[in-house]
C-alpha positions as CSV (number, residue, x, y, z in Angstrom):
1,X,38.6,29.4,-57.5
2,X,40.1,29.4,-53.7
3,X,43.4,30.9,-53.0
4,X,44.4,28.1,-50.6
5,X,43.9,24.9,-48.9
6,X,45.4,25.9,-45.2
7,X,46.1,22.9,-43.1
8,X,48.2,21.9,-40.5
9,X,52.2,21.3,-40.8
10,X,51.9,17.6,-40.7
11,X,49.7,17.6,-43.7
12,X,51.3,19.8,-46.1
13,X,52.7,16.9,-48.6
14,X,49.3,15.4,-48.7
15,X,47.6,18.9,-50.2
16,X,50.3,19.4,-52.3
17,X,50.0,16.5,-53.6
18,X,46.2,16.8,-54.2
19,X,46.6,20.4,-55.4
20,X,48.6,19.1,-58.3
21,X,47.7,20.8,-61.5
22,X,45.7,23.2,-59.9
23,X,45.7,27.3,-59.6
24,X,45.2,26.5,-55.4
25,X,47.7,26.6,-53.1
26,X,48.7,25.2,-50.6
27,X,49.1,26.9,-47.3
28,X,50.2,26.0,-43.7
29,X,50.1,26.9,-40.1
30,X,52.8,28.3,-38.1
31,X,53.6,28.4,-34.7
32,X,49.4,27.6,-34.6
33,X,47.1,27.8,-32.8
34,X,48.2,30.2,-29.5
35,X,51.3,31.5,-30.8
36,X,53.4,31.0,-28.3
37,X,56.4,28.8,-30.2
38,X,59.8,30.3,-29.9
39,X,60.8,32.8,-33.2
40,X,63.2,29.8,-33.8
41,X,60.7,27.1,-33.7
42,X,58.8,29.2,-35.7
43,X,61.4,30.0,-38.6
44,X,62.0,26.0,-38.5
45,X,58.3,25.2,-39.1
46,X,58.2,27.5,-41.9
47,X,61.3,26.1,-43.0
48,X,59.8,22.9,-43.1
49,X,56.8,23.2,-44.3
50,X,58.3,25.8,-47.9
51,X,60.2,22.7,-48.4
52,X,57.3,20.6,-48.5
53,X,55.4,22.9,-50.9
54,X,53.9,25.3,-49.5
55,X,53.3,28.9,-50.7
56,X,52.1,30.3,-48.5
57,X,52.1,30.2,-44.5
58,X,49.6,32.0,-41.9
59,X,51.5,32.6,-39.0
60,X,50.2,33.1,-35.5
61,X,51.7,36.3,-33.7
62,X,53.2,36.1,-30.3
63,X,50.1,37.2,-28.4
64,X,51.2,37.5,-25.2
65,X,54.8,39.2,-26.1
66,X,52.2,41.9,-28.2
67,X,49.6,42.5,-24.8
68,X,52.8,42.6,-22.5
69,X,54.0,45.6,-24.9
70,X,57.3,43.9,-26.0
71,X,57.2,44.7,-29.4
72,X,61.0,43.9,-30.3
73,X,59.8,40.6,-29.7
74,X,57.2,40.4,-31.8
75,X,58.6,42.4,-34.8
76,X,61.5,39.5,-34.7
77,X,58.8,36.8,-34.5
78,X,57.3,38.0,-37.2
79,X,60.7,38.6,-39.2
80,X,62.2,35.4,-38.2
81,X,59.3,34.0,-40.4
82,X,59.1,35.7,-43.4
83,X,62.9,35.5,-43.9
84,X,63.0,31.6,-43.4
85,X,59.6,31.8,-45.7
86,X,61.6,33.3,-48.2
87,X,59.6,34.0,-51.4
88,X,56.2,32.7,-49.8
89,X,53.6,34.8,-48.7
90,X,53.3,35.2,-45.3
91,X,50.8,36.3,-43.3
92,X,50.2,37.1,-39.4
93,X,47.4,36.2,-37.5
94,X,46.9,38.5,-34.6
95,X,44.3,36.9,-32.9
96,X,42.2,40.5,-32.9
97,X,39.5,38.8,-30.1
98,X,41.9,39.6,-26.9
99,X,43.5,42.4,-28.5
100,X,42.4,46.1,-27.6
101,X,42.3,48.4,-30.6
102,X,45.4,50.1,-30.0
103,X,47.0,46.4,-29.7
104,X,46.0,45.8,-33.1
105,X,46.8,48.9,-34.4
106,X,49.8,48.2,-33.2
107,X,49.8,45.0,-34.7
108,X,50.0,45.5,-38.1
109,X,52.4,47.9,-37.6
110,X,54.3,45.0,-36.8
111,X,53.5,42.8,-39.3
112,X,54.5,45.7,-41.8
113,X,57.5,46.5,-40.5
114,X,58.4,42.9,-40.2
115,X,57.9,42.5,-43.9
116,X,54.5,40.6,-43.9
117,X,52.4,40.1,-46.6
118,X,48.8,40.3,-45.0
119,X,47.3,40.8,-41.1
120,X,44.5,38.6,-40.4
121,X,42.1,38.2,-38.0
122,X,41.9,35.1,-36.3
123,X,42.6,31.3,-35.8
124,X,39.4,30.9,-35.5
125,X,40.6,29.0,-31.9
126,X,39.9,32.0,-30.2
127,X,36.8,33.7,-27.9
128,X,35.4,35.3,-31.4
129,X,36.0,35.5,-35.4
130,X,36.5,38.2,-37.3
131,X,34.2,41.1,-36.9
132,X,33.2,44.6,-39.8
133,X,34.7,46.5,-37.0
134,X,38.1,44.6,-36.7
135,X,38.9,44.2,-40.3
136,X,38.2,48.3,-41.0
137,X,40.6,49.0,-38.2
138,X,43.0,47.0,-39.6
139,X,42.2,47.9,-42.8
140,X,43.0,51.3,-42.6
141,X,46.1,50.9,-40.5
142,X,47.8,48.4,-43.2
143,X,46.2,51.1,-46.6
144,X,47.3,49.3,-49.6
145,X,50.6,48.2,-47.9
146,X,49.1,44.6,-47.1
147,X,46.3,42.6,-47.8
148,X,43.5,41.7,-45.1
149,X,42.5,38.5,-44.5
150,X,39.5,37.9,-42.2
151,X,39.5,34.8,-40.6
152,X,37.1,33.1,-38.2
153,X,33.3,32.9,-37.4
154,X,32.9,33.5,-41.7
155,X,29.7,30.7,-42.5
156,X,27.4,32.5,-44.6
157,X,27.6,34.5,-47.9
158,X,26.4,37.6,-46.3
159,X,29.3,37.3,-43.9
160,X,31.4,37.3,-46.9
161,X,30.0,40.3,-48.4
162,X,29.9,42.2,-45.0
163,X,33.9,41.4,-44.6
164,X,34.6,42.3,-48.0
165,X,32.7,45.2,-48.1
166,X,34.7,46.3,-44.3
167,X,38.3,46.0,-46.4
168,X,39.4,42.6,-47.0
169,X,41.1,40.7,-49.5
170,X,41.2,37.2,-48.3
171,X,38.6,35.0,-46.5
172,X,39.1,32.2,-44.2
173,X,36.5,29.5,-44.2
174,X,36.0,26.5,-43.0
175,X,32.6,26.6,-44.8
176,X,33.7,26.9,-47.6
177,X,31.8,24.5,-49.8
178,X,28.2,25.4,-48.4
179,X,29.2,28.8,-49.1
180,X,30.0,28.0,-52.7
181,X,26.5,26.5,-52.8
182,X,24.4,29.6,-51.0
183,X,25.6,31.5,-53.8
184,X,25.5,28.7,-57.1
185,X,22.1,27.6,-55.5
């Protein structure tokens, strides 16, 4: 009953094959894990994974550009991926651990203006993962206009429940099977 399985682009064909006949969607990351690729590369990567069957795309925002207040570049970067994805859902990873609260708000606003469907806390490769405070801030910023995905460092059922209470619509975790065992066990 998971929403999706998220993999690196090279694994999209395999995961599409493995999920055939399932309600679970194939998802791929783009610009992962640093977000430092040009928007042309991120758009090309997006077109590739979508053509191979990815039904969702999780892109890493140009974090450095946001930190430098190059908001036009960040928005153009997100918009390029959204356009390349067509009808496929795009989630923008803002890597919240590196941002001030004001920057997190700006990142969420840029994602909304560029047409993304979700904002996401973390890649799981940064210095910290999802926090309740970040999820609450992101939810307050986007309201009902976008989904909020809490990701990074979520390893227990209690972690999930805290994130859902804070306003997350989705959870990203590499601990899914063990969390399900906690729930059903």
